[in-house]
C-alpha positions as CSV (number, residue, x, y, z in Angstrom):
1,M,-14.2,-18.1,34.9
2,D,-16.5,-16.3,32.3
3,K,-15.9,-13.6,29.7
4,F,-18.2,-11.5,27.5
5,V,-17.8,-11.7,23.7
6,I,-19.3,-8.7,22.1
7,K,-19.8,-8.0,18.4
8,G,-20.2,-4.2,18.3
9,G,-22.2,-2.0,16.0
10,K,-25.7,-3.0,17.0
11,V,-28.2,-0.2,17.6
12,L,-30.0,-0.8,20.9
13,K,-33.8,-0.7,20.7
14,G,-36.6,-1.9,23.0
15,T,-37.7,-2.0,26.6
16,V,-36.0,-3.4,29.7
17,E,-36.8,-3.4,33.4
18,V,-34.3,-1.9,35.8
19,S,-33.3,-4.1,38.7
20,G,-33.4,-3.2,42.4
21,A,-30.4,-1.3,43.8
22,K,-27.7,-3.5,45.1
23,N,-26.0,-0.7,47.1
24,S,-29.3,-0.1,48.9
25,V,-29.9,-3.7,49.8
26,L,-26.4,-4.1,51.1
27,A,-27.2,-1.5,53.7
28,L,-30.7,-2.8,54.5
29,M,-29.5,-6.3,55.1
30,P,-27.3,-5.6,58.1
31,A,-30.0,-3.4,59.6
32,V,-31.9,-6.6,60.5
33,L,-29.3,-7.3,63.1
34,L,-30.9,-4.5,65.2
35,N,-34.1,-6.4,65.8
36,N,-35.3,-10.0,66.6
37,G,-37.5,-11.6,64.0
38,K,-38.3,-12.1,60.4
39,N,-37.7,-9.2,57.9
40,I,-38.5,-9.2,54.2
41,I,-36.8,-7.1,51.5
42,T,-38.4,-7.2,48.0
43,N,-37.1,-6.1,44.7
44,T,-33.6,-7.5,45.6
45,P,-31.3,-8.0,42.6
46,E,-29.7,-11.4,42.0
47,V,-26.1,-10.3,42.1
48,N,-23.0,-11.8,43.7
49,D,-22.6,-9.1,46.4
50,I,-26.1,-10.0,47.8
51,Y,-25.1,-13.7,48.2
52,T,-21.8,-12.6,49.8
53,M,-23.7,-10.6,52.4
54,M,-26.1,-13.5,52.9
55,K,-23.2,-15.8,53.8
56,L,-21.8,-13.2,56.2
57,L,-25.2,-12.8,58.0
58,K,-25.7,-16.5,58.2
59,Q,-22.3,-16.7,59.8
60,L,-23.7,-14.4,62.5
61,G,-26.8,-16.5,63.0
62,V,-29.3,-14.9,60.6
63,E,-31.6,-17.4,58.8
64,A,-31.6,-16.2,55.2
65,T,-33.5,-17.3,52.1
66,F,-33.6,-15.6,48.7
67,D,-36.3,-16.4,46.1
68,N,-37.8,-14.5,43.2
69,H,-36.1,-11.3,44.2
70,T,-37.4,-11.5,47.8
71,L,-35.0,-11.8,50.7
72,T,-36.3,-13.2,54.0
73,L,-33.9,-12.6,56.9
74,D,-34.7,-13.9,60.4
75,S,-32.5,-12.3,63.1
76,T,-34.0,-14.2,66.0
77,N,-31.0,-16.4,66.9
78,I,-27.8,-14.3,66.5
79,M,-25.0,-16.5,67.7
80,S,-21.9,-14.5,66.9
81,Q,-20.6,-11.0,66.7
82,T,-17.6,-11.9,64.6
83,A,-17.5,-11.1,60.8
84,P,-14.6,-13.3,59.4
85,Y,-12.1,-12.5,56.7
86,E,-13.4,-15.2,54.4
87,H,-16.5,-13.2,53.7
88,V,-15.5,-9.6,54.4
89,K,-12.5,-9.7,52.1
90,K,-14.9,-10.0,49.1
91,M,-16.8,-6.8,49.6
92,R,-16.3,-3.4,51.4
93,A,-20.0,-3.2,52.3
94,S,-19.4,-6.0,54.8
95,V,-18.2,-3.4,57.3
96,Y,-21.9,-2.3,57.6
97,V,-22.3,-5.0,60.2
98,L,-20.1,-3.1,62.6
99,G,-22.6,-0.5,63.7
100,P,-25.6,-2.8,64.3
101,L,-23.6,-5.4,66.1
102,L,-22.0,-2.8,68.4
103,A,-25.4,-1.1,69.0
104,K,-27.3,-4.3,69.8
105,Y,-24.7,-6.5,71.5
106,G,-22.1,-4.0,72.7
107,K,-19.3,-5.7,70.8
108,A,-18.2,-6.6,67.3
109,K,-15.2,-8.2,65.7
110,V,-15.1,-7.3,62.0
111,S,-12.3,-8.1,59.5
112,M,-10.9,-5.2,57.6
113,P,-13.0,-5.0,54.4
114,G,-12.1,-5.9,50.8
115,G,-13.8,-5.2,47.5
116,C,-12.8,-3.6,44.2
117,A,-9.1,-3.4,43.6
118,W,-8.6,0.4,43.1
119,G,-7.5,3.1,45.4
120,P,-7.3,3.7,49.1
121,R,-10.7,3.9,50.7
122,P,-10.0,4.0,54.4
123,I,-12.7,3.2,57.0
124,D,-11.4,5.7,59.6
125,L,-14.7,7.7,59.3
126,H,-16.6,4.6,60.4
127,L,-14.3,4.0,63.3
128,K,-14.3,7.6,64.5
129,A,-18.1,7.6,64.5
130,M,-18.2,4.5,66.7
131,E,-15.7,6.1,69.1
132,K,-17.9,9.2,69.3
133,L,-20.8,7.0,70.3
134,G,-18.8,5.5,73.1
135,A,-16.9,2.5,71.6
136,V,-13.4,1.5,72.2
137,I,-11.7,0.4,69.0
138,E,-8.6,-1.7,68.5
139,L,-7.1,-3.0,65.3
140,D,-5.5,-6.5,65.8
141,G,-4.5,-9.1,63.3
142,G,-6.5,-7.5,60.4
143,Y,-9.6,-7.2,62.6
144,I,-11.6,-4.3,64.0
145,I,-12.3,-5.1,67.6
146,A,-15.0,-2.8,69.0
147,K,-16.6,-2.7,72.5
148,S,-19.0,-0.3,74.1
149,R,-17.5,1.4,77.2
150,R,-20.9,1.1,78.9
151,K,-23.8,-1.3,78.6
152,N,-25.1,0.8,75.6
153,L,-23.7,3.2,73.2
154,V,-24.4,6.9,74.0
155,G,-25.8,9.5,71.7
156,A,-23.2,12.0,70.3
157,R,-22.7,14.7,67.7
158,I,-20.9,13.2,64.7
159,N,-19.5,15.5,62.0
160,F,-18.0,13.9,58.9
161,D,-15.2,15.9,57.4
162,I,-16.0,14.1,54.2
163,S,-19.5,13.0,53.2
164,S,-19.4,9.2,53.2
165,V,-22.3,6.9,52.3
166,G,-20.8,3.9,54.2
167,A,-19.9,5.8,57.3
168,T,-23.2,7.6,57.4
169,G,-25.1,4.3,57.2
170,N,-22.9,2.7,59.9
171,A,-23.3,5.6,62.2
172,L,-27.0,5.8,61.7
173,M,-27.5,2.1,62.5
174,A,-25.4,2.5,65.6
175,A,-27.1,5.6,66.8
176,V,-30.7,4.3,66.6
177,L,-30.1,2.1,69.7
178,A,-27.8,4.5,71.5
179,K,-29.0,6.2,74.7
180,G,-30.0,9.8,74.1
181,E,-29.8,12.0,71.0
182,S,-27.3,11.8,68.2
183,I,-26.8,14.4,65.4
184,I,-24.9,13.4,62.2
185,T,-23.8,16.4,60.2
186,N,-22.4,16.4,56.7
187,A,-24.3,13.1,56.4
188,A,-24.6,11.5,53.0
189,A,-28.0,12.1,51.4
190,E,-27.9,9.5,48.6
191,P,-31.1,7.6,47.9
192,E,-29.6,4.5,49.4
193,I,-29.1,6.2,52.8
194,T,-32.6,7.8,52.6
195,Q,-34.1,4.3,52.2
196,L,-32.0,2.9,55.0
197,A,-33.3,5.7,57.3
198,E,-36.9,5.0,56.2
199,Y,-36.4,1.3,56.9
200,L,-35.1,2.0,60.4
201,I,-38.1,4.3,61.0
202,S,-40.4,1.4,60.0
203,M,-38.7,-0.7,62.6
204,G,-39.4,1.9,65.3
205,A,-36.4,4.2,65.1
206,K,-36.8,8.0,65.7
207,I,-34.9,9.9,62.9
208,E,-35.5,13.4,61.6
209,G,-33.9,15.1,58.6
210,V,-34.2,12.1,56.3
211,G,-32.9,13.0,52.9
212,S,-30.9,15.9,54.2
213,N,-27.3,16.4,55.3
214,I,-28.2,16.6,59.0
215,L,-29.8,13.6,60.7
216,E,-31.2,13.8,64.2
217,I,-31.6,10.5,66.0
218,Q,-33.3,9.9,69.3
219,G,-32.2,6.5,70.5
220,V,-34.8,3.8,71.4
221,D,-34.6,0.7,73.6
222,E,-35.5,-1.8,70.8
223,L,-36.5,-2.2,67.2
224,K,-39.1,-4.5,65.7
225,P,-38.8,-6.5,62.4
226,A,-40.1,-4.8,59.3
227,D,-40.5,-5.3,55.5
228,I,-39.5,-3.0,52.7
229,E,-39.5,-2.7,48.9
230,N,-36.0,-1.9,47.6
231,I,-35.5,1.2,45.3
232,P,-34.5,0.8,41.7
233,D,-30.8,0.8,40.8
234,R,-29.9,4.3,39.5
235,I,-26.5,3.2,38.4
236,E,-27.8,0.3,36.3
237,A,-30.4,2.7,34.8
238,G,-27.7,5.3,34.0
239,T,-25.5,2.6,32.5
240,L,-28.3,1.4,30.1
241,L,-29.1,5.0,29.1
242,I,-25.4,5.6,28.2
243,A,-25.4,2.3,26.2
244,A,-28.3,3.7,24.2
245,A,-26.5,7.0,23.6
246,M,-23.3,5.3,22.5
247,T,-25.0,3.0,20.0
248,K,-27.4,5.8,18.7
249,G,-30.3,3.7,20.0
250,K,-33.8,4.3,21.4
251,I,-34.8,2.4,24.5
252,K,-37.3,2.5,27.3
253,L,-36.6,1.7,31.0
254,T,-39.3,0.6,33.4
255,K,-39.3,0.4,37.2
256,V,-36.9,3.3,37.4
257,N,-36.8,6.4,39.6
258,S,-35.9,9.3,37.4
259,K,-35.6,11.6,40.4
260,H,-32.4,9.7,41.4
261,L,-30.8,10.5,38.1
262,N,-31.3,14.2,37.6
263,L,-27.7,15.2,36.8
264,V,-27.1,12.1,34.6
265,I,-30.3,13.1,32.7
266,Q,-29.1,16.7,32.3
267,K,-25.7,15.6,31.0
268,L,-27.3,13.2,28.5
269,E,-29.5,16.0,27.3
270,D,-26.5,18.3,27.0
271,S,-24.9,15.7,24.8
272,G,-27.9,15.9,22.4
273,A,-29.9,12.9,23.5
274,K,-33.7,13.3,23.8
275,L,-35.2,12.0,27.0
276,R,-38.8,11.7,28.3
277,Y,-39.5,10.5,31.7
278,N,-41.9,10.4,34.7
279,N,-41.1,8.9,38.0
280,K,-41.1,5.2,36.9
281,I,-40.5,5.2,33.1
282,M,-37.6,6.7,31.1
283,E,-37.1,6.8,27.4
284,I,-34.0,7.9,25.6
285,D,-33.7,8.6,21.8
286,A,-30.2,9.1,20.4
287,S,-31.0,7.8,16.9
288,R,-30.9,11.1,15.1
289,I,-28.3,13.1,17.0
290,K,-24.7,14.1,16.5
291,P,-23.5,13.8,20.1
292,K,-21.7,16.7,21.7
293,N,-18.8,16.4,24.1
294,V,-19.8,17.2,27.7
295,D,-17.5,17.7,30.7
296,V,-18.3,15.9,34.0
297,T,-17.2,16.4,37.5
298,T,-18.3,13.8,40.1
299,S,-19.6,14.9,43.4
300,I,-21.7,13.7,46.3
301,Y,-25.4,13.3,45.7
302,P,-27.3,15.0,44.1
303,G,-24.2,15.5,41.9
304,F,-22.9,13.3,39.1
305,P,-22.2,9.9,40.7
306,T,-18.6,8.6,40.8
307,D,-20.1,5.2,40.0
308,M,-21.1,6.6,36.5
309,Q,-17.7,8.2,35.8
310,A,-16.2,5.2,33.9
311,Q,-19.3,4.8,31.8
312,W,-19.3,8.5,30.9
313,T,-15.6,8.3,30.0
314,A,-16.4,5.5,27.6
315,F,-19.2,7.5,26.0
316,M,-17.0,10.6,25.5
317,S,-14.4,8.5,23.9
318,V,-16.6,8.2,20.8
319,V,-17.8,11.8,20.7
320,P,-15.9,14.3,18.5
321,G,-13.9,16.9,20.3
322,S,-12.3,17.0,23.7
323,S,-13.9,16.5,27.1
324,T,-12.7,16.4,30.7
325,I,-14.0,13.9,33.3
326,T,-12.9,14.8,36.8
327,D,-13.5,12.5,39.8
328,T,-13.5,14.4,43.1
329,I,-14.7,11.4,45.2
330,Y,-12.0,8.9,44.4
331,L,-9.0,10.6,43.0
332,D,-7.4,7.5,41.3
333,R,-10.5,5.7,39.9
334,F,-9.1,5.4,36.4
335,K,-8.1,1.7,35.9
336,H,-10.5,1.5,33.0
337,I,-8.5,4.0,31.0
338,P,-5.6,1.7,29.9
339,E,-8.2,-0.9,28.8
340,L,-10.2,1.7,26.9
341,T,-7.1,2.8,25.0
342,R,-6.6,-0.9,23.9
343,L,-9.9,-0.4,22.1
344,G,-8.5,2.8,20.4
345,A,-9.7,5.5,22.8
346,D,-7.5,8.6,23.1
347,I,-7.4,9.4,26.8
348,E,-4.8,11.1,29.0
349,I,-4.9,11.0,32.8
350,L,-3.9,14.3,34.5
351,R,-4.1,14.0,38.3
352,N,-7.7,13.2,39.0
353,S,-9.0,14.0,35.6
354,A,-9.3,12.1,32.3
355,I,-8.8,14.2,29.2
356,V,-10.7,12.5,26.4
357,K,-10.3,13.2,22.7
358,G,-13.1,11.5,20.9
359,V,-12.3,9.1,18.1
360,E,-14.4,8.2,15.1
361,M,-14.5,4.6,15.9
362,L,-13.3,2.2,18.6
363,K,-12.0,-1.2,17.4
364,G,-12.6,-4.5,19.1
365,A,-9.9,-6.0,21.3
366,T,-9.4,-8.2,24.3
367,V,-9.7,-6.2,27.5
368,M,-9.7,-7.0,31.2
369,S,-12.1,-5.9,34.0
370,T,-10.4,-4.5,37.1
371,D,-13.5,-3.4,39.1
372,L,-17.2,-3.2,38.9
373,R,-17.8,0.1,37.1
374,A,-14.7,-0.3,35.0
375,S,-16.2,-3.5,33.7
376,A,-19.4,-1.7,32.7
377,S,-17.4,0.9,30.8
378,L,-15.6,-1.8,28.8
379,V,-18.9,-3.5,28.0
380,L,-20.3,-0.1,26.7
381,A,-17.2,0.4,24.7
382,G,-17.5,-3.0,23.2
383,L,-21.1,-2.3,22.1
384,A,-19.9,0.7,20.2
385,A,-16.7,-0.7,18.8
386,K,-16.2,-2.1,15.3
387,G,-15.5,-5.9,15.4
388,T,-15.3,-8.2,18.3
389,T,-14.4,-7.3,21.9
390,E,-13.7,-9.8,24.6
391,V,-14.1,-8.6,28.2
392,L,-12.3,-10.9,30.7
393,R,-12.8,-11.4,34.4
394,I,-16.4,-10.3,34.4
395,Y,-17.0,-11.6,37.9
396,H,-16.4,-7.9,38.8
397,I,-19.5,-6.9,36.9
398,D,-21.5,-9.8,38.3
399,R,-21.0,-8.2,41.7
400,G,-23.3,-5.3,40.9
401,Y,-25.3,-5.9,37.6
402,Q,-28.0,-8.6,37.4
403,R,-27.3,-10.6,34.3
404,I,-26.4,-7.4,32.3
405,E,-25.9,-9.4,29.1
406,E,-29.5,-10.6,29.1
407,K,-30.8,-7.1,29.4
408,L,-28.5,-5.9,26.6
409,Q,-29.5,-8.9,24.5
410,A,-33.2,-7.9,25.0
411,L,-32.3,-4.6,23.5
412,G,-30.6,-6.1,20.4
413,A,-27.0,-6.2,21.5
414,D,-24.8,-9.1,20.2
415,I,-23.2,-10.1,23.6
416,K,-22.6,-13.6,24.9
417,R,-21.3,-15.0,28.2
418,V,-18.6,-17.6,27.4
419,N,-16.8,-19.8,29.9
420,T,-13.0,-19.6,29.6
421,K,-10.2,-21.6,31.1
422,E,-8.2,-18.4,31.8
423,F,-6.6,-18.3,35.2
């Protein structure tokens, strides 16, 4: 098991390339189950979640290779429609195989998903969508057992009471092979869903309303293999921008899509940071500012991402004054707060809000990662803290950030990955 050892106080400077979006690839990969043949996904990040999904797809019969950020997935010989617990327990995105398996083969047996250890994140929206399309769902022994009532799923109107990225993706992949028309309302419009829709269209799917909250799908009989270049990771980009702001640094990001970060950019500018950007390059200069406290409320895209909430909380912990960070997406996503307070942060949790009173300086300590984005917030806090910070159980951050320590080292951070015998 590894840990990060961080000696804080270094000002971040330089240029770094943003990796491909892992949340996007995790939706694109199961989509290949809808066709028969070789599919290629480029700009794929080398993170643990990708390898977990590869193992799951191989279990189903997909031939998968991964080299130089290029995934090659051959879905010609699918042998199973069962996604076992050993793989699904590691990652909630594994439930994405449900829709494509059900649509293509009329049946699926998928273990209840796992992933980060915070909060109840039920999959009832996924299951209700499958039922609307004509599936019979049973829960037995920790597995979702789904079967189509007819030979094929049937188009339907699906309205999500709550906008859900995962449920939208699953419903979309199921609907593209369903007979007739489907309409998904209150659909998620995140860039990752937009890319999934575009990928399905390149396979031959008929989808209208891409990028909006209403998706209209006309089912087709079959889809063909296709290739796609993955989008940049907006959460990694946002995390690096906040790292620069917290250390009063000046950095440039390449291979980024600034359009995916509009509200994060706005909040950073409100804090006093200077940003310049076009569609693929972003620069932030926080070297001469006295940062201002800025409240944040997370919401569905294009709002402030819940996946940036922990990082923003870390930033506000070193900004004078008081700020409030409210999470309306996941009401109890605050397991990073007790660890930040170990570093000297002054934060109180009130229902689904963190009330942050900025301190002059955080102080190094040993802290423990509890989930992916919490891990990122602890690394950011360590970069800004005085002294040495040790971040334990960093396998969480390895799930979603491609060798984050190397990118930070390239910007001048004093951070090292160290093997530990901690159990």
